[in-house]
mmCIF file of the C-alpha atoms, coordinates in Angstrom:
data_MODEL
# 
_entry.id   MODEL 
# 
loop_
_atom_site.group_PDB 
_atom_site.id 
_atom_site.type_symbol 
_atom_site.label_atom_id 
_atom_site.label_alt_id 
_atom_site.label_comp_id 
_atom_site.label_asym_id 
_atom_site.label_entity_id 
_atom_site.label_seq_id 
_atom_site.pdbx_PDB_ins_code 
_atom_site.Cartn_x 
_atom_site.Cartn_y 
_atom_site.Cartn_z 
_atom_site.occupancy 
_atom_site.B_iso_or_equiv 
_atom_site.pdbx_formal_charge 
_atom_site.auth_seq_id 
_atom_site.auth_comp_id 
_atom_site.auth_asym_id 
_atom_site.auth_atom_id 
_atom_site.pdbx_PDB_model_num 
ATOM 1   C CA . MET A 1 1   ? 100.978 91.881  109.250 1.00 0.00 ? 1   MET A CA 1 
ATOM 2   C CA . THR A 1 2   ? 97.491  90.491  107.261 1.00 0.00 ? 2   THR A CA 1 
ATOM 3   C CA . ALA A 1 3   ? 96.778  88.278  104.555 1.00 0.00 ? 3   ALA A CA 1 
ATOM 4   C CA . ALA A 1 4   ? 94.718  90.922  103.028 1.00 0.00 ? 4   ALA A CA 1 
ATOM 5   C CA . SER A 1 5   ? 92.285  90.313  100.211 1.00 0.00 ? 5   SER A CA 1 
ATOM 6   C CA . TRP A 1 6   ? 90.200  91.611  97.779  1.00 0.00 ? 6   TRP A CA 1 
ATOM 7   C CA . PRO A 1 7   ? 86.820  89.949  98.590  1.00 0.00 ? 7   PRO A CA 1 
ATOM 8   C CA . THR A 1 8   ? 84.226  89.833  95.739  1.00 0.00 ? 8   THR A CA 1 
ATOM 9   C CA . SER A 1 9   ? 81.084  90.347  98.119  1.00 0.00 ? 9   SER A CA 1 
ATOM 10  C CA . ILE A 1 10  ? 79.942  93.344  100.020 1.00 0.00 ? 10  ILE A CA 1 
ATOM 11  C CA . GLU A 1 11  ? 79.590  90.838  102.945 1.00 0.00 ? 11  GLU A CA 1 
ATOM 12  C CA . GLU A 1 12  ? 82.750  89.560  102.866 1.00 0.00 ? 12  GLU A CA 1 
ATOM 13  C CA . LEU A 1 13  ? 83.977  93.200  102.412 1.00 0.00 ? 13  LEU A CA 1 
ATOM 14  C CA . GLU A 1 14  ? 82.441  94.179  105.349 1.00 0.00 ? 14  GLU A CA 1 
ATOM 15  C CA . ASP A 1 15  ? 83.741  91.047  107.540 1.00 0.00 ? 15  ASP A CA 1 
ATOM 16  C CA . LEU A 1 16  ? 87.293  91.877  106.265 1.00 0.00 ? 16  LEU A CA 1 
ATOM 17  C CA . GLN A 1 17  ? 87.291  95.675  107.397 1.00 0.00 ? 17  GLN A CA 1 
ATOM 18  C CA . ARG A 1 18  ? 86.119  94.838  110.168 1.00 0.00 ? 18  ARG A CA 1 
ATOM 19  C CA . GLU A 1 19  ? 88.910  92.621  110.858 1.00 0.00 ? 19  GLU A CA 1 
ATOM 20  C CA . LEU A 1 20  ? 91.543  94.786  108.901 1.00 0.00 ? 20  LEU A CA 1 
ATOM 21  C CA . ALA A 1 21  ? 90.109  98.094  111.929 1.00 0.00 ? 21  ALA A CA 1 
ATOM 22  C CA . ARG A 1 22  ? 91.013  95.833  114.535 1.00 0.00 ? 22  ARG A CA 1 
ATOM 23  C CA . LEU A 1 23  ? 94.922  95.105  113.810 1.00 0.00 ? 23  LEU A CA 1 
ATOM 24  C CA . GLU A 1 24  ? 97.591  97.053  115.634 1.00 0.00 ? 24  GLU A CA 1 
ATOM 25  C CA . PRO A 1 25  ? 100.389 96.904  112.854 1.00 0.00 ? 25  PRO A CA 1 
ATOM 26  C CA . PRO A 1 26  ? 103.778 99.098  114.034 1.00 0.00 ? 26  PRO A CA 1 
ATOM 27  C CA . PRO A 1 27  ? 103.167 102.734 112.941 1.00 0.00 ? 27  PRO A CA 1 
ATOM 28  C CA . TRP A 1 28  ? 105.391 104.591 109.788 1.00 0.00 ? 28  TRP A CA 1 
ATOM 29  C CA . ARG A 1 29  ? 106.922 107.553 110.232 1.00 0.00 ? 29  ARG A CA 1 
ATOM 30  C CA . PRO A 1 30  ? 108.588 109.482 107.266 1.00 0.00 ? 30  PRO A CA 1 
ATOM 31  C CA . GLY A 1 31  ? 112.379 109.851 107.155 1.00 0.00 ? 31  GLY A CA 1 
ATOM 32  C CA . GLU A 1 32  ? 114.165 112.535 106.355 1.00 0.00 ? 32  GLU A CA 1 
ATOM 33  C CA . ARG A 1 33  ? 113.618 111.533 102.215 1.00 0.00 ? 33  ARG A CA 1 
ATOM 34  C CA . PHE A 1 34  ? 111.052 108.960 100.747 1.00 0.00 ? 34  PHE A CA 1 
ATOM 35  C CA . LEU A 1 35  ? 109.305 108.301 98.002  1.00 0.00 ? 35  LEU A CA 1 
ATOM 36  C CA . VAL A 1 36  ? 105.628 108.996 97.747  1.00 0.00 ? 36  VAL A CA 1 
ATOM 37  C CA . ALA A 1 37  ? 102.605 107.002 95.191  1.00 0.00 ? 37  ALA A CA 1 
ATOM 38  C CA . GLY A 1 38  ? 100.082 108.149 94.268  1.00 0.00 ? 38  GLY A CA 1 
ATOM 39  C CA . VAL A 1 39  ? 97.189  106.140 93.110  1.00 0.00 ? 39  VAL A CA 1 
ATOM 40  C CA . PHE A 1 40  ? 94.167  106.605 90.783  1.00 0.00 ? 40  PHE A CA 1 
ATOM 41  C CA . ALA A 1 41  ? 91.367  104.744 89.504  1.00 0.00 ? 41  ALA A CA 1 
ATOM 42  C CA . ALA A 1 42  ? 88.973  106.285 86.211  1.00 0.00 ? 42  ALA A CA 1 
ATOM 43  C CA . SER A 1 43  ? 85.725  105.037 85.067  1.00 0.00 ? 43  SER A CA 1 
ATOM 44  C CA . ALA A 1 44  ? 84.225  104.790 81.645  1.00 0.00 ? 44  ALA A CA 1 
ATOM 45  C CA . THR A 1 45  ? 82.700  108.376 80.536  1.00 0.00 ? 45  THR A CA 1 
ATOM 46  C CA . GLY A 1 46  ? 79.186  108.593 80.424  1.00 0.00 ? 46  GLY A CA 1 
ATOM 47  C CA . LEU A 1 47  ? 77.855  105.800 83.139  1.00 0.00 ? 47  LEU A CA 1 
ATOM 48  C CA . VAL A 1 48  ? 74.312  105.678 84.813  1.00 0.00 ? 48  VAL A CA 1 
ATOM 49  C CA . GLY A 1 49  ? 74.533  105.631 88.171  1.00 0.00 ? 49  GLY A CA 1 
ATOM 50  C CA . ALA A 1 50  ? 76.598  104.170 90.583  1.00 0.00 ? 50  ALA A CA 1 
ATOM 51  C CA . GLY A 1 51  ? 77.909  101.876 87.783  1.00 0.00 ? 51  GLY A CA 1 
ATOM 52  C CA . ALA A 1 52  ? 78.111  98.292  87.820  1.00 0.00 ? 52  ALA A CA 1 
ATOM 53  C CA . ALA A 1 53  ? 80.671  95.277  88.036  1.00 0.00 ? 53  ALA A CA 1 
ATOM 54  C CA . GLY A 1 54  ? 82.016  94.715  84.973  1.00 0.00 ? 54  GLY A CA 1 
ATOM 55  C CA . ASP A 1 55  ? 82.570  98.080  84.367  1.00 0.00 ? 55  ASP A CA 1 
ATOM 56  C CA . PRO A 1 56  ? 86.195  98.963  82.599  1.00 0.00 ? 56  PRO A CA 1 
ATOM 57  C CA . LEU A 1 57  ? 88.991  100.932 84.367  1.00 0.00 ? 57  LEU A CA 1 
ATOM 58  C CA . TRP A 1 58  ? 91.992  102.067 84.035  1.00 0.00 ? 58  TRP A CA 1 
ATOM 59  C CA . ALA A 1 59  ? 94.188  103.136 87.230  1.00 0.00 ? 59  ALA A CA 1 
ATOM 60  C CA . GLY A 1 60  ? 97.037  104.976 87.001  1.00 0.00 ? 60  GLY A CA 1 
ATOM 61  C CA . ALA A 1 61  ? 100.001 105.507 89.527  1.00 0.00 ? 61  ALA A CA 1 
ATOM 62  C CA . ALA A 1 62  ? 102.727 107.810 89.937  1.00 0.00 ? 62  ALA A CA 1 
ATOM 63  C CA . VAL A 1 63  ? 106.190 108.323 92.073  1.00 0.00 ? 63  VAL A CA 1 
ATOM 64  C CA . VAL A 1 64  ? 107.520 111.228 93.351  1.00 0.00 ? 64  VAL A CA 1 
ATOM 65  C CA . ASP A 1 65  ? 110.449 112.066 95.793  1.00 0.00 ? 65  ASP A CA 1 
ATOM 66  C CA . ALA A 1 66  ? 108.942 114.248 99.327  1.00 0.00 ? 66  ALA A CA 1 
ATOM 67  C CA . GLY A 1 67  ? 112.551 116.253 98.648  1.00 0.00 ? 67  GLY A CA 1 
ATOM 68  C CA . ASP A 1 68  ? 111.759 117.133 94.973  1.00 0.00 ? 68  ASP A CA 1 
ATOM 69  C CA . PRO A 1 69  ? 107.949 116.816 94.275  1.00 0.00 ? 69  PRO A CA 1 
ATOM 70  C CA . GLY A 1 70  ? 107.406 118.187 90.947  1.00 0.00 ? 70  GLY A CA 1 
ATOM 71  C CA . ARG A 1 71  ? 109.349 115.548 88.703  1.00 0.00 ? 71  ARG A CA 1 
ATOM 72  C CA . PRO A 1 72  ? 107.956 112.440 88.613  1.00 0.00 ? 72  PRO A CA 1 
ATOM 73  C CA . VAL A 1 73  ? 110.386 109.383 89.522  1.00 0.00 ? 73  VAL A CA 1 
ATOM 74  C CA . GLU A 1 74  ? 108.180 107.112 87.323  1.00 0.00 ? 74  GLU A CA 1 
ATOM 75  C CA . VAL A 1 75  ? 104.162 106.973 86.230  1.00 0.00 ? 75  VAL A CA 1 
ATOM 76  C CA . ALA A 1 76  ? 102.277 104.357 84.842  1.00 0.00 ? 76  ALA A CA 1 
ATOM 77  C CA . ALA A 1 77  ? 98.803  102.802 84.550  1.00 0.00 ? 77  ALA A CA 1 
ATOM 78  C CA . SER A 1 78  ? 97.320  99.595  84.020  1.00 0.00 ? 78  SER A CA 1 
ATOM 79  C CA . ARG A 1 79  ? 93.203  98.859  82.444  1.00 0.00 ? 79  ARG A CA 1 
ATOM 80  C CA . GLY A 1 80  ? 91.120  96.170  84.411  1.00 0.00 ? 80  GLY A CA 1 
ATOM 81  C CA . ARG A 1 81  ? 87.256  95.454  85.696  1.00 0.00 ? 81  ARG A CA 1 
ATOM 82  C CA . ALA A 1 82  ? 85.850  96.595  88.489  1.00 0.00 ? 82  ALA A CA 1 
ATOM 83  C CA . GLY A 1 83  ? 84.967  94.542  90.932  1.00 0.00 ? 83  GLY A CA 1 
ATOM 84  C CA . GLY A 1 84  ? 80.891  96.004  91.788  1.00 0.00 ? 84  GLY A CA 1 
ATOM 85  C CA . ALA A 1 85  ? 79.296  99.471  91.615  1.00 0.00 ? 85  ALA A CA 1 
ATOM 86  C CA . TYR A 1 86  ? 80.694  102.676 93.062  1.00 0.00 ? 86  TYR A CA 1 
ATOM 87  C CA . LEU A 1 87  ? 79.421  102.484 96.729  1.00 0.00 ? 87  LEU A CA 1 
ATOM 88  C CA . ALA A 1 88  ? 80.569  104.052 99.486  1.00 0.00 ? 88  ALA A CA 1 
ATOM 89  C CA . GLY A 1 89  ? 82.192  102.115 102.001 1.00 0.00 ? 89  GLY A CA 1 
ATOM 90  C CA . VAL A 1 90  ? 82.460  99.583  99.997  1.00 0.00 ? 90  VAL A CA 1 
ATOM 91  C CA . LEU A 1 91  ? 84.651  101.035 97.533  1.00 0.00 ? 91  LEU A CA 1 
ATOM 92  C CA . ALA A 1 92  ? 87.585  98.454  97.911  1.00 0.00 ? 92  ALA A CA 1 
ATOM 93  C CA . LEU A 1 93  ? 85.194  96.026  95.829  1.00 0.00 ? 93  LEU A CA 1 
ATOM 94  C CA . ARG A 1 94  ? 85.352  98.133  93.195  1.00 0.00 ? 94  ARG A CA 1 
ATOM 95  C CA . GLU A 1 95  ? 89.108  99.438  92.383  1.00 0.00 ? 95  GLU A CA 1 
ATOM 96  C CA . GLY A 1 96  ? 90.703  97.410  94.853  1.00 0.00 ? 96  GLY A CA 1 
ATOM 97  C CA . PRO A 1 97  ? 92.630  94.639  93.045  1.00 0.00 ? 97  PRO A CA 1 
ATOM 98  C CA . LEU A 1 98  ? 93.061  97.160  90.220  1.00 0.00 ? 98  LEU A CA 1 
ATOM 99  C CA . LEU A 1 99  ? 95.131  99.918  92.192  1.00 0.00 ? 99  LEU A CA 1 
ATOM 100 C CA . GLU A 1 100 ? 97.237  96.706  93.435  1.00 0.00 ? 100 GLU A CA 1 
ATOM 101 C CA . LEU A 1 101 ? 98.078  95.392  90.272  1.00 0.00 ? 101 LEU A CA 1 
ATOM 102 C CA . VAL A 1 102 ? 98.653  99.145  88.853  1.00 0.00 ? 102 VAL A CA 1 
ATOM 103 C CA . VAL A 1 103 ? 101.449 99.823  91.758  1.00 0.00 ? 103 VAL A CA 1 
ATOM 104 C CA . ARG A 1 104 ? 102.947 96.301  91.470  1.00 0.00 ? 104 ARG A CA 1 
ATOM 105 C CA . THR A 1 105 ? 103.748 97.380  88.066  1.00 0.00 ? 105 THR A CA 1 
ATOM 106 C CA . LEU A 1 106 ? 106.023 100.435 89.067  1.00 0.00 ? 106 LEU A CA 1 
ATOM 107 C CA . ASN A 1 107 ? 109.584 99.509  89.025  1.00 0.00 ? 107 ASN A CA 1 
ATOM 108 C CA . VAL A 1 108 ? 110.579 101.447 92.295  1.00 0.00 ? 108 VAL A CA 1 
ATOM 109 C CA . ARG A 1 109 ? 108.679 100.521 95.306  1.00 0.00 ? 109 ARG A CA 1 
ATOM 110 C CA . PRO A 1 110 ? 107.532 103.794 97.564  1.00 0.00 ? 110 PRO A CA 1 
ATOM 111 C CA . ASP A 1 111 ? 108.012 103.868 100.674 1.00 0.00 ? 111 ASP A CA 1 
ATOM 112 C CA . VAL A 1 112 ? 104.407 105.070 100.792 1.00 0.00 ? 112 VAL A CA 1 
ATOM 113 C CA . VAL A 1 113 ? 101.142 105.889 98.850  1.00 0.00 ? 113 VAL A CA 1 
ATOM 114 C CA . LEU A 1 114 ? 98.879  108.009 98.859  1.00 0.00 ? 114 LEU A CA 1 
ATOM 115 C CA . VAL A 1 115 ? 95.022  106.707 97.298  1.00 0.00 ? 115 VAL A CA 1 
ATOM 116 C CA . ASN A 1 116 ? 91.943  108.513 96.351  1.00 0.00 ? 116 ASN A CA 1 
ATOM 117 C CA . GLY A 1 117 ? 89.499  107.318 99.339  1.00 0.00 ? 117 GLY A CA 1 
ATOM 118 C CA . THR A 1 118 ? 89.250  107.446 103.037 1.00 0.00 ? 118 THR A CA 1 
ATOM 119 C CA . GLY A 1 119 ? 91.485  105.421 105.798 1.00 0.00 ? 119 GLY A CA 1 
ATOM 120 C CA . ARG A 1 120 ? 90.126  105.908 109.294 1.00 0.00 ? 120 ARG A CA 1 
ATOM 121 C CA . ASP A 1 121 ? 87.208  108.151 108.361 1.00 0.00 ? 121 ASP A CA 1 
ATOM 122 C CA . HIS A 1 122 ? 84.408  104.588 107.334 1.00 0.00 ? 122 HIS A CA 1 
ATOM 123 C CA . PRO A 1 123 ? 81.599  103.323 108.647 1.00 0.00 ? 123 PRO A CA 1 
ATOM 124 C CA . ARG A 1 124 ? 83.966  100.286 110.066 1.00 0.00 ? 124 ARG A CA 1 
ATOM 125 C CA . ARG A 1 125 ? 87.324  102.281 110.309 1.00 0.00 ? 125 ARG A CA 1 
ATOM 126 C CA . ALA A 1 126 ? 89.059  100.528 107.148 1.00 0.00 ? 126 ALA A CA 1 
ATOM 127 C CA . GLY A 1 127 ? 88.346  102.797 104.105 1.00 0.00 ? 127 GLY A CA 1 
ATOM 128 C CA . ILE A 1 128 ? 89.782  102.020 100.527 1.00 0.00 ? 128 ILE A CA 1 
ATOM 129 C CA . ALA A 1 129 ? 93.457  103.536 101.632 1.00 0.00 ? 129 ALA A CA 1 
ATOM 130 C CA . LEU A 1 130 ? 94.095  101.114 104.773 1.00 0.00 ? 130 LEU A CA 1 
ATOM 131 C CA . HIS A 1 131 ? 92.816  97.849  102.621 1.00 0.00 ? 131 HIS A CA 1 
ATOM 132 C CA . LEU A 1 132 ? 95.224  98.651  99.844  1.00 0.00 ? 132 LEU A CA 1 
ATOM 133 C CA . GLY A 1 133 ? 97.972  99.524  102.441 1.00 0.00 ? 133 GLY A CA 1 
ATOM 134 C CA . ALA A 1 134 ? 97.434  96.022  103.968 1.00 0.00 ? 134 ALA A CA 1 
ATOM 135 C CA . VAL A 1 135 ? 97.414  93.844  100.515 1.00 0.00 ? 135 VAL A CA 1 
ATOM 136 C CA . LEU A 1 136 ? 100.442 95.642  99.756  1.00 0.00 ? 136 LEU A CA 1 
ATOM 137 C CA . ASP A 1 137 ? 102.262 96.115  102.843 1.00 0.00 ? 137 ASP A CA 1 
ATOM 138 C CA . LEU A 1 138 ? 103.172 99.560  102.481 1.00 0.00 ? 138 LEU A CA 1 
ATOM 139 C CA . PRO A 1 139 ? 101.923 102.388 104.559 1.00 0.00 ? 139 PRO A CA 1 
ATOM 140 C CA . ALA A 1 140 ? 98.903  104.694 103.149 1.00 0.00 ? 140 ALA A CA 1 
ATOM 141 C CA . VAL A 1 141 ? 97.429  107.526 103.355 1.00 0.00 ? 141 VAL A CA 1 
ATOM 142 C CA . GLY A 1 142 ? 94.089  108.146 101.642 1.00 0.00 ? 142 GLY A CA 1 
ATOM 143 C CA . VAL A 1 143 ? 93.346  111.583 100.289 1.00 0.00 ? 143 VAL A CA 1 
ATOM 144 C CA . THR A 1 144 ? 89.716  112.624 99.006  1.00 0.00 ? 144 THR A CA 1 
ATOM 145 C CA . VAL A 1 145 ? 87.851  116.334 98.788  1.00 0.00 ? 145 VAL A CA 1 
ATOM 146 C CA . ARG A 1 146 ? 85.338  115.854 102.034 1.00 0.00 ? 146 ARG A CA 1 
ATOM 147 C CA . PRO A 1 147 ? 85.000  113.380 104.667 1.00 0.00 ? 147 PRO A CA 1 
ATOM 148 C CA . LEU A 1 148 ? 82.804  110.523 104.648 1.00 0.00 ? 148 LEU A CA 1 
ATOM 149 C CA . VAL A 1 149 ? 81.327  109.813 107.981 1.00 0.00 ? 149 VAL A CA 1 
ATOM 150 C CA . ALA A 1 150 ? 84.024  111.946 109.898 1.00 0.00 ? 150 ALA A CA 1 
ATOM 151 C CA . GLU A 1 151 ? 83.738  115.913 110.771 1.00 0.00 ? 151 GLU A CA 1 
ATOM 152 C CA . ALA A 1 152 ? 86.025  118.099 109.726 1.00 0.00 ? 152 ALA A CA 1 
ATOM 153 C CA . ARG A 1 153 ? 87.177  121.539 110.869 1.00 0.00 ? 153 ARG A CA 1 
ATOM 154 C CA . GLU A 1 154 ? 87.652  124.313 108.449 1.00 0.00 ? 154 GLU A CA 1 
ATOM 155 C CA . PRO A 1 155 ? 91.844  125.021 108.833 1.00 0.00 ? 155 PRO A CA 1 
ATOM 156 C CA . ALA A 1 156 ? 93.260  128.950 108.461 1.00 0.00 ? 156 ALA A CA 1 
ATOM 157 C CA . LEU A 1 157 ? 93.551  130.348 104.812 1.00 0.00 ? 157 LEU A CA 1 
ATOM 158 C CA . GLU A 1 158 ? 97.017  129.890 104.876 1.00 0.00 ? 158 GLU A CA 1 
ATOM 159 C CA . PRO A 1 159 ? 99.140  126.813 102.701 1.00 0.00 ? 159 PRO A CA 1 
ATOM 160 C CA . GLY A 1 160 ? 99.775  124.531 105.125 1.00 0.00 ? 160 GLY A CA 1 
ATOM 161 C CA . SER A 1 161 ? 97.152  124.916 107.892 1.00 0.00 ? 161 SER A CA 1 
ATOM 162 C CA . ALA A 1 162 ? 95.323  121.461 108.633 1.00 0.00 ? 162 ALA A CA 1 
ATOM 163 C CA . ALA A 1 163 ? 92.601  121.210 111.669 1.00 0.00 ? 163 ALA A CA 1 
ATOM 164 C CA . PRO A 1 164 ? 91.737  117.654 112.978 1.00 0.00 ? 164 PRO A CA 1 
ATOM 165 C CA . LEU A 1 165 ? 89.008  115.447 111.099 1.00 0.00 ? 165 LEU A CA 1 
ATOM 166 C CA . LEU A 1 166 ? 86.896  114.005 114.219 1.00 0.00 ? 166 LEU A CA 1 
ATOM 167 C CA . LEU A 1 167 ? 85.035  110.643 114.077 1.00 0.00 ? 167 LEU A CA 1 
ATOM 168 C CA . ASP A 1 168 ? 83.098  109.802 117.879 1.00 0.00 ? 168 ASP A CA 1 
ATOM 169 C CA . GLY A 1 169 ? 85.020  112.507 119.120 1.00 0.00 ? 169 GLY A CA 1 
ATOM 170 C CA . GLU A 1 170 ? 88.707  110.182 117.641 1.00 0.00 ? 170 GLU A CA 1 
ATOM 171 C CA . VAL A 1 171 ? 91.067  112.479 115.348 1.00 0.00 ? 171 VAL A CA 1 
ATOM 172 C CA . VAL A 1 172 ? 90.975  109.793 112.342 1.00 0.00 ? 172 VAL A CA 1 
ATOM 173 C CA . GLY A 1 173 ? 92.833  112.990 110.264 1.00 0.00 ? 173 GLY A CA 1 
ATOM 174 C CA . HIS A 1 174 ? 93.243  116.711 109.054 1.00 0.00 ? 174 HIS A CA 1 
ATOM 175 C CA . ALA A 1 175 ? 91.578  118.465 106.414 1.00 0.00 ? 175 ALA A CA 1 
ATOM 176 C CA . VAL A 1 176 ? 94.703  120.666 104.802 1.00 0.00 ? 176 VAL A CA 1 
ATOM 177 C CA . ARG A 1 177 ? 95.104  123.659 102.926 1.00 0.00 ? 177 ARG A CA 1 
ATOM 178 C CA . THR A 1 178 ? 97.233  122.782 100.196 1.00 0.00 ? 178 THR A CA 1 
ATOM 179 C CA . ARG A 1 179 ? 96.809  125.775 98.677  1.00 0.00 ? 179 ARG A CA 1 
ATOM 180 C CA . ARG A 1 180 ? 95.922  129.734 98.618  1.00 0.00 ? 180 ARG A CA 1 
ATOM 181 C CA . ARG A 1 181 ? 92.135  130.023 97.988  1.00 0.00 ? 181 ARG A CA 1 
ATOM 182 C CA . ALA A 1 182 ? 91.392  126.894 97.559  1.00 0.00 ? 182 ALA A CA 1 
ATOM 183 C CA . ARG A 1 183 ? 89.670  124.186 99.424  1.00 0.00 ? 183 ARG A CA 1 
ATOM 184 C CA . PRO A 1 184 ? 90.860  122.075 101.795 1.00 0.00 ? 184 PRO A CA 1 
ATOM 185 C CA . VAL A 1 185 ? 91.678  118.397 101.094 1.00 0.00 ? 185 VAL A CA 1 
ATOM 186 C CA . ILE A 1 186 ? 91.019  115.588 103.635 1.00 0.00 ? 186 ILE A CA 1 
ATOM 187 C CA . ALA A 1 187 ? 94.222  113.448 104.847 1.00 0.00 ? 187 ALA A CA 1 
ATOM 188 C CA . HIS A 1 188 ? 93.099  110.166 106.027 1.00 0.00 ? 188 HIS A CA 1 
ATOM 189 C CA . ALA A 1 189 ? 95.300  107.634 108.492 1.00 0.00 ? 189 ALA A CA 1 
ATOM 190 C CA . GLY A 1 190 ? 95.378  104.976 106.764 1.00 0.00 ? 190 GLY A CA 1 
ATOM 191 C CA . TRP A 1 191 ? 97.920  101.591 106.942 1.00 0.00 ? 191 TRP A CA 1 
ATOM 192 C CA . ARG A 1 192 ? 100.547 101.903 109.178 1.00 0.00 ? 192 ARG A CA 1 
ATOM 193 C CA . THR A 1 193 ? 99.652  106.083 109.416 1.00 0.00 ? 193 THR A CA 1 
ATOM 194 C CA . THR A 1 194 ? 98.388  108.760 112.006 1.00 0.00 ? 194 THR A CA 1 
ATOM 195 C CA . PRO A 1 195 ? 96.447  111.381 111.584 1.00 0.00 ? 195 PRO A CA 1 
ATOM 196 C CA . ASP A 1 196 ? 99.391  113.353 111.830 1.00 0.00 ? 196 ASP A CA 1 
ATOM 197 C CA . VAL A 1 197 ? 101.773 111.674 109.266 1.00 0.00 ? 197 VAL A CA 1 
ATOM 198 C CA . ALA A 1 198 ? 98.857  111.878 106.851 1.00 0.00 ? 198 ALA A CA 1 
ATOM 199 C CA . ARG A 1 199 ? 99.180  115.320 107.407 1.00 0.00 ? 199 ARG A CA 1 
ATOM 200 C CA . ASP A 1 200 ? 102.723 115.441 106.776 1.00 0.00 ? 200 ASP A CA 1 
ATOM 201 C CA . VAL A 1 201 ? 103.293 114.100 103.793 1.00 0.00 ? 201 VAL A CA 1 
ATOM 202 C CA . VAL A 1 202 ? 99.618  115.488 102.003 1.00 0.00 ? 202 VAL A CA 1 
ATOM 203 C CA . LEU A 1 203 ? 101.782 118.617 102.820 1.00 0.00 ? 203 LEU A CA 1 
ATOM 204 C CA . ALA A 1 204 ? 105.056 117.463 101.929 1.00 0.00 ? 204 ALA A CA 1 
ATOM 205 C CA . VAL A 1 205 ? 103.927 115.998 98.183  1.00 0.00 ? 205 VAL A CA 1 
ATOM 206 C CA . ALA A 1 206 ? 101.456 119.684 98.049  1.00 0.00 ? 206 ALA A CA 1 
ATOM 207 C CA . THR A 1 207 ? 103.283 121.552 95.721  1.00 0.00 ? 207 THR A CA 1 
ATOM 208 C CA . GLY A 1 208 ? 100.944 124.461 95.202  1.00 0.00 ? 208 GLY A CA 1 
ATOM 209 C CA . ARG A 1 209 ? 100.077 124.289 91.516  1.00 0.00 ? 209 ARG A CA 1 
ATOM 210 C CA . SER A 1 210 ? 97.463  121.773 92.213  1.00 0.00 ? 210 SER A CA 1 
ATOM 211 C CA . ARG A 1 211 ? 95.035  121.332 95.606  1.00 0.00 ? 211 ARG A CA 1 
ATOM 212 C CA . THR A 1 212 ? 95.376  117.873 95.022  1.00 0.00 ? 212 THR A CA 1 
ATOM 213 C CA . PRO A 1 213 ? 98.777  116.413 96.148  1.00 0.00 ? 213 PRO A CA 1 
ATOM 214 C CA . GLU A 1 214 ? 101.548 116.021 93.238  1.00 0.00 ? 214 GLU A CA 1 
ATOM 215 C CA . PRO A 1 215 ? 101.690 112.386 93.287  1.00 0.00 ? 215 PRO A CA 1 
ATOM 216 C CA . LEU A 1 216 ? 97.871  111.375 93.029  1.00 0.00 ? 216 LEU A CA 1 
ATOM 217 C CA . ARG A 1 217 ? 97.544  114.647 90.166  1.00 0.00 ? 217 ARG A CA 1 
ATOM 218 C CA . LEU A 1 218 ? 99.951  112.897 88.169  1.00 0.00 ? 218 LEU A CA 1 
ATOM 219 C CA . ALA A 1 219 ? 97.866  109.192 89.092  1.00 0.00 ? 219 ALA A CA 1 
ATOM 220 C CA . ARG A 1 220 ? 94.845  110.883 87.835  1.00 0.00 ? 220 ARG A CA 1 
ATOM 221 C CA . ARG A 1 221 ? 96.453  112.200 84.338  1.00 0.00 ? 221 ARG A CA 1 
ATOM 222 C CA . ALA A 1 222 ? 97.996  108.890 84.366  1.00 0.00 ? 222 ALA A CA 1 
ATOM 223 C CA . ALA A 1 223 ? 94.601  106.828 84.281  1.00 0.00 ? 223 ALA A CA 1 
ATOM 224 C CA . ARG A 1 224 ? 92.602  109.523 81.896  1.00 0.00 ? 224 ARG A CA 1 
ATOM 225 C CA . GLU A 1 225 ? 94.838  109.283 79.567  1.00 0.00 ? 225 GLU A CA 1 
ATOM 226 C CA . ALA A 1 226 ? 95.205  105.952 79.104  1.00 0.00 ? 226 ALA A CA 1 
ATOM 227 C CA . ARG A 1 227 ? 91.549  105.478 79.274  1.00 0.00 ? 227 ARG A CA 1 
ATOM 228 C CA . ALA A 1 228 ? 91.698  108.336 76.542  1.00 0.00 ? 228 ALA A CA 1 
ATOM 229 C CA . ARG A 1 229 ? 93.582  105.493 74.404  1.00 0.00 ? 229 ARG A CA 1 
ATOM 230 C CA . GLY A 1 230 ? 91.069  102.891 75.131  1.00 0.00 ? 230 GLY A CA 1 
# 
């Protein structure tokens, strides 16, 4: 285990990311039934450029049973302030503490958490999905609409198809087709999750109603609804 935290400067965060990337926690594999949380942060509308530290943020979290992902188990939302600008590779500086907070407000503890961000597909191999999982001591998978620094092949057109995401010749995730006629999402290996487990978890909670896996879709909606309330 690691005493991971949320640094307050880019330099400190990059050092911690390198440290997290070197760790080898025991891998997690899903059981027959498992709970999946999604977590998503929304910035204020109308921001110029990448935003800045102190911007208001709203975070949503949602939990579903992988055996019945269309029916949420719990949904929560929290409000906070950004720790930095929205910059590639250092998203944890901006969103990390608030994402941790909203997950900790849940009354049920999920088995794995889907994070709107990358994992091993990262310049220092430790994106926010890996970092948040380490802080929460929960297996974590990243989900994005495109790779960060890795290269993804196009999966077959059928829902459930996947193709490897490669970084320097290493598989760090998969491009996954969650819905017919929709672009694939990227399932990133994160904290205690392999690329294959990341793919399988995303597919387990893809209902077909949306390109986005259901826990993340519900978390995104919760964050935006909280933002609308102010």
